[in-house]
N, C-alpha and C positions, 0 to 999 in steps of 0.2 A: 605517535597522536598522543592529543590530550587526555586527560585523565578525565572523569565523571566530574570530580569534585569541579576542575576547571571548568567544565559545563554546566553545571549547576551554577558556582559561579556568574558566569555572563549571564543567564541567565536572571540570575538576581537582579541586576541593575533594571532588566525591563519589568518582570512578571512581579508583585507582591501577590501573594500568597500560593497556594497549591502548590504546594509544598513535595506532598510525595510525588503529585505528578511529574514535576521537575526534576524530582530525582531521578523518578523511572525512567525518562524520556534520556536522561543523559544516560545512564545506564545503560541503556538498550543503543543508542547509537553508536557509544562509547565499543558495544559490543562487533556493532554491523562492522567498524571500520576492523576491527583487532581479526574479524571472520576472514573478511575482506583478501587484506593482507596476506593471515595464516595460508588460505588456501590458493592466491594466484603462490605461494610458494610450492607449497607442500604437492600441488598438479605439476609441478615441474618434473617431477619423478611419477612415472608413472606404476611405481610399487606403492607409491602413498596415495593411489587413488581412492581407496576405503576411508581414509583418516582425514577429508573434506566434513568437513563444520556445518552442519546444514542450519539456515537462518529459522530464525521466528520472528512471524508476522504480527504487526501489533492491529491492536483493536483500540482506539478510546471512545468511552462514553460519557456522554456528558451535554445536556444543554446547550444551546447556543448563546456564545457568549461570555463561553468561558475559559476562551483559551488556547482550546483543541488545538486547533490549525496556529495559530500564533506561536504556543510554545517552542514546536517543532519545526518550525518555520525561521527561527530564530537561531535554535543550533545547527540548523542546517547551512546558515548562511554563516557561521563562528566555524565549520566546520569544512564549509568550502564542499559540500556533498550534493550532485545537482537535486533538484526539488522541485518535484511539480502538483500542484493542485490543481484533481478534478470533480466536480459532480459525478455520484453516481447513478442518479436519474436523466443523463442529459447523454446517454450511450444506448447503442438497442441493435438489433442480429442485422446482417444484413437482408436487404431489398425492405426494413422499413424504416422511416422518418429518422436522424437523428445520426449521430457519433460511432460508428463502430471501436468494437473495445482496443482493438490492435493499436485507432489512435493514440492511445495513450503510448504507449513507448517513441512514438515516432515525436511527443510534447519533447518526452524526460530527454532522448535524444539532439533534438537543439535546443535545448533547455541548457544542454552538456556543450553546448558549443558542437558540433556532429563527431566531437570526440565518444566514439561507441565506447570505449573500456570503463572510462565516466561516466558514461551513461547506463553504463549496465551495471554499474554498480551504487545507482542512486538511489532516491526512495519517493514514492508513488503515494499520495494523499490521495484514499477515495473519500468525499465526504460524503455523506446522507444514504449511506451502506445500506442501515437502515426501511430506507423507500423501498427497496427491492422489495418486494410482498407482495402476494398475491393481490391482483384487481377485480371487479366483474367483469371485465371482459375478457373473455376467450381467448381472443389472437393477442391479446396484452398482456396476460398470465409466457404465452407460448414468446413472445417477442421476449420476458424480461427471464425464464428459463434459460433460451439461448443467452442471452449475457450472459446471465450465471457462469451454463457451464465457456463460456470463451473467458471470466476470468478468471475462473477457477483454474482454466490449464494455462494461466501468466500468472500465475500465486501460484504453483508449486514448482515452478520453473522449469523452461521448456525453452528452445530457439525456434522464434517466429520470424517468419519472412514480416517483414513492415517496408511500409511510407518512406524514403528519408527525407518529404518534406516536398516543397511546389517550388519555383525558378530553376537553377539550372543543375539546384544538384539531386536531379531527377532521378528514379529507378529504388530498388528495392534494396534493406539490407538483411540480415541475419543476427535479428536481438537474441541475445542470449539470457533470460532471465530469473538467470538458477543463485545471482547474489544479489538480483535488486529484492530490498527489501517494499513491502505492502502493509500500507497504515490503514487501517479502516474508521470510520467515524462518525457516529449518528448518536444521536439524543434516546432513543431505544426506550419510547416512556413506556411506561410501567413495568421496567424491565424486573423488578425486586418484588415484583408481584407475581409476573407470567414467566418468569423466567424464561425468555424465549417463543412461547409459545405462542404466542401472539404472530409470530413471523410462520406462515406456511405458505407453501409453492403449489397450485394444481397439478404440477407434475414431483412424486416420490422424488423422484431418481435429479431432483434441479436443486431438490435442499442439501442435496450432496458438501454443496460449498457452503452454505452458511454452518454448517454441524461440524465440515475440518477444520472450518477456520475456525470457529468458536470454541472447540475445543483443543486446538493445536497453539493458539497464539496467547499474546503474553495479555492478558486484558489493564486497561490503563483507568484509573475511574477520574473523572473532573466534575469533585461537589462546586455546590454552590459560592459563586463567589461571597 
């Protein structure tokens, strides 16, 4: 497993500036690899089940064009980690127009070459996460809340039954997201002044996803270039 300094050196070849962000991403991805390896070894012995290292998902905050996606995409390419980028606004609950959140795992599975083990240790980058907020439409609020619940279940770690994909590889697979790293990204306009208060939900229980993520993950800020 490469050292964080080696990952940082690779990023320096392509990205100018954003030193603190590159350092944080390098350390986070290195920890992700060490965690997956450690947990795989420890889980081989039932006595060590309580020693599992829990994952720490990430939140990238910064305006468009500052390098949020590019930096982690480069790092994943260097480390050979399956990586997918999805837009949070394209997903909807069952019965609504749009993609179901379960399709995220199908995309990751396909990106990993249909290797389930590699896919389960991959990285999902969810962009425009700050757009999942309250709207003026009650129907859209219900849809948004259900999407939030679907993401929450996935992010916290669970086994989900997801489609393998189209073609002759039909059927479903059991995808365990316990070791899957989720990265949330958004501009979060006015965050310094409102401290997340501007993000509200029509259903108070739905806000649990944002609260549980924002207070449990590591925030990585991307300043203006």
